[in-house]
N, C-alpha and C positions, 0 to 999 in steps of 0.2 A: 815829878811827883804829881803836879796838877794835871799834866797831860795824861798820865796813867789813870788818875781818878776819872777824868773826863771820858776816856775811852771805855772804862769799865761801865760807866753809866750808859754810854751809847750802846754797848753790847747788850746790856739788860733790856733796853728799849727795843732794840732790833730783834732780840730773842722773842719777845712777845709779839711784835708786829709781823715778823716774817715766818711765823709757824706754818709749815706746809707750803711756803712760797719760794719761788726761784726768781732772783733778780739777775737780769742779763744786761751788762753794760756795753755800750757801743762807742767806739772811737774810729777815727779815720787815719790821717797822715801822721800826726804828732811830730812836727818838725822841731829842730833846735830853736829856730826863730822864724818869724813870718813878717812880710812887709806890712807897713802901717795900713795899707789899703785892704788887707785881709782881716775881716772881723770874725770873732768866735772860734778861732783856731786854738785847739788844746796843744800847748807847747810841751816840749820834752820835760822842762822843769816842773810844769804843772802836773804832768802825768806821773813823774817820779815821786813828787810830793803826795799825790793822790794814792799811788800804789802803796806807799808806806802807811798811810792812814787806813785805807780800805782793807789792807791785810790784817790790821788789828781788829776790824769790825766784822769782816766776812770770812766765810770758809769757801775758798775758790775751788771749783770743780771743773774738770773737762766737760764740755757741753754734752757729749754722748752719755757720760756717766750721770750727769745732773738730770737729764731727761728720763733716763731709766729709773733713777731713784725717785723722781717726781711722780711718775706713774705708779711706782710701787709703794708710795706713801712712806718713803724711807729717807727723805732729805734731812741732812743735819741742820741744826739751827743756823740761821744767817747764811744760807747758801747763795752763791753768786757765780756768774760766769763772765769772763772777759771776751769781747769780740771786737774785731777790726774789719773795716770795709775797704774795698777798692783794689789796692795793690801798689805799694810804694817801696822803692829801694831804701828810703829813709828809715823804714822799720828796723833795719839791721844796725843803724847807728845808735839808737837809743831805746826803742821799744823792746826788741828781742833781748839785748843784754840785761835790761831791767827785769824782764819776766824770768829769765834764766837765773839771775842772781837771787831773786825772791822765791824761786820755785813755784811760780804761778802759771797754771795752764791757760791757754787761750785758743780761740778759733779765729782764723783769718778768712774772710769771705772775699774771693778774688774775681775781678772782672777779666774774663779769660782773653778777650781780644786785645786787652791792653798789654798783655805779656809781650815782651820784646819789641814793643812799639817805640818808634823813634820820636813820638810827640807826647807831651803830657796829657793827662786827662782833660776832657773838653772844658770843664769848668775852670781849670787852671789856665788853659789857653785864653779863655775869655778874660780872666782877670789880668793876665800879663798884657794882652792886646789893648785893653782899655787903659791900663796904667801907662803904656807907652804913648797912646793917643792923647790922653787927657780927656777930661769930662766934656769939653766943648768941641770935640772933634769926632763925634759919632759919624760914621760914614753914611753916605747915601747908598741906595740900592737894596735896603732891607728895612722893614718897618720895626725898628728897634723901639723898646719900651718907652712910653711917654713918662714924664715925671722923672727924667734922668738929667744929669748935667750938674752945673755949678750950684744950683739951688739945693741939692741934696748931698753933693760931694762925691768923691771918687768911690769910696767904700760902698755907699748905698747905691750908686749907679751900677757897680759891678753886681751887686746882689739882685737888682731889678732886672738886668739883662740876663743873668743866669737863670732867674726864675721864669723869665719869658721863654728862653731857648730850651729849657729842659723838657717842656711839654710839646715840643715840635717832633714830628717824625724824624728819624735819624738822618735821612738825606737832607731834609730842610735845615736841621740843626747844624750839620756840617757845612752846608752852603752859607749859612749866616756867619759862622765862625770864620770861614774863608774870606768873607767880606771884611770882617773886623781885622783880620791879619794881613790883608792886602797891603803891599808896599812897606811893611814893617820889617825891621831887621830881626832875624831869627836869633833865639837865645841858645847858647851853646853849653849851658850848665845842667841840662836835664839828664838825670840818671834813670834809664829804663829799669823797670821791674821785670826780670827775665825768668825764663823757665827754670834755669838753674837755681834762682832765688826761691822759687816755689818749692823745689826739692829740698833746699836748705832748711826752709821753715818746717817741712814735714819731718825731716831727719832730726831736727832739734826737739821733736816731740809735740809739735803743735798740730791741731786739726785744720784741714783746708776745706772750705765750703765754697759753693758757687754763688756768684753775684751777677749773673747774666753775662752775655758776651760783650755788649757795647754800652751797658748801663742806660738803656732807654727807660722812659716811663712806660710800663707795660700797657697801660690803658691807651697809650698813643699808638700801639702796634696792632696790626691785624692779627688774626688767629695764627697764620703761618709764621709771621715774624715772632710772635710771642713764644711759640713752640721752639723756634730756632734759638731764641735768646735764652730760654730756660733749659731746654734739653741740650742744645749745642754747647753751652757752657760746661755742663756736666761731662759731656763726651771729651771736650778739649782738655779739661783738667785731669780726667781719668787717664787720658792718653799720655799725659806727662808723668803722672804719679804712679801709674800702673796699680791702682787700687781704687775701691769705690769712694765716691764723693757723696755723702749722705745728707748734707745740710745745705740750705739755700737761704739767701737774704734778698728780699724784694728790693729792687732799686728805688731809692727814695722812701719806699716802705710804708706809706700812709694808706690804711685800709679804705676802700671805696673811693679813693682819689687816685692813687698810683697803681693799685692792683684791685682786682675784683674776684668774684667767685670762680670765674673761668680760669684765672691764673692759679688760684689755689688748687683747683683740680688738675691743671697741667703739671704743677710742681710734683704732686703725688704720682701722676700717671707716668712721668718720665723716670721715676725711681728714687727721688729724694725721700728721706724718711721724716724730715721735719724742716720747718722754715721759720725765719724770724722777720719781724716787721720793725717799724719805728714808732709804733703806738706806745705811749708810756704805760706803766703798770708792771705787774709781776705775773708770773705763770703759776697756776695751781694745778692740782691733779686733773681737773676737768677742762683745762685750757686746750683748745685745738692745737695739736702738734704742728700744724702748718700755719699757725698765726701766733707765734710766741712773741710777746712784747719785749721791747728793749728801751733802755733809758741811758741818756748821756748826762753825767753830772757836770756842772759848770762852776759851782761855787769854789772860792779860793780860800776858804777857812774851814776848820774842822766842824764847828758847830753849824755853819750854814749847809755844808754838804750833808751832814747828818740829818738835818731837817728835810733836805731834799729827798734823801733815801726814804725816810719815814713817810713823807707825803706821797711819794711814788708808790709805796706799798698799799696805800688806801685808794689808789686810782683803779677804776674798773676799765680795763683796756678795751679800746674799740676794736671790733672785728667785723669782717664782711660776713654776711649770712650765706651759709653754704647748704 
């Protein structure tokens, strides 16, 4: 009874705050559990709880329909879209069953070169290598981040090294990870996200979008590399799906830091029809279709997550000037 009354109040407040606005939610792996040295991971139990709550508060739409209705000034109240980035076999364990059970649509933005890859995503490789080494055994041969080690602990050391490596050119990033992994035993429990999984997602009714080929920071790429990452991803995904891929998610996604106006122009030039960032805020009818903001809720209680959504609706999203 109390929960029903609470949700009714939230819906009324969201009705008012979200008039003409589209909230796009962003998630990534959503594992059943995570090692203690991984911070900030949304776990399957948190996601399931959140989906139950959010379905009471929001009207979830497919991204394509939501954008069409946004531009047509025809959005229903409390409109929202669910999105997921990267490409993980774990999605089929918990995320996909939950979405299908609740009949909630979603878009999955996939890093195409990671398909069928025998190694995990680069940031997971960094975390595993540092966990195996320990915080006091950063290898020589690469100028790893200062301010790491025992004084800040394993979890923060992992974040510091990941933040340093993500802004390197791809070849330098891979060379640094190879140094971290040198002489360490390989893990045998990695499940690749395969081309067949991509088709399974599409056949289950979910939209597939592009998320670059190798997940570089686009501002660390030269013009030729950026075009390959953006357009090459589209070509690879369309070659598997045999249908157009119309949506793109900028890697890391922060405007004027991780991508700029030249990348916005490239996304449009290669044939995508819209793109999402990681800038907080909501989209309105005058929002640039190639810079749609997204938001990741992290609260673990109904009233806190409700406040986060309401606060996010008042944010003016950052965008690059085009």
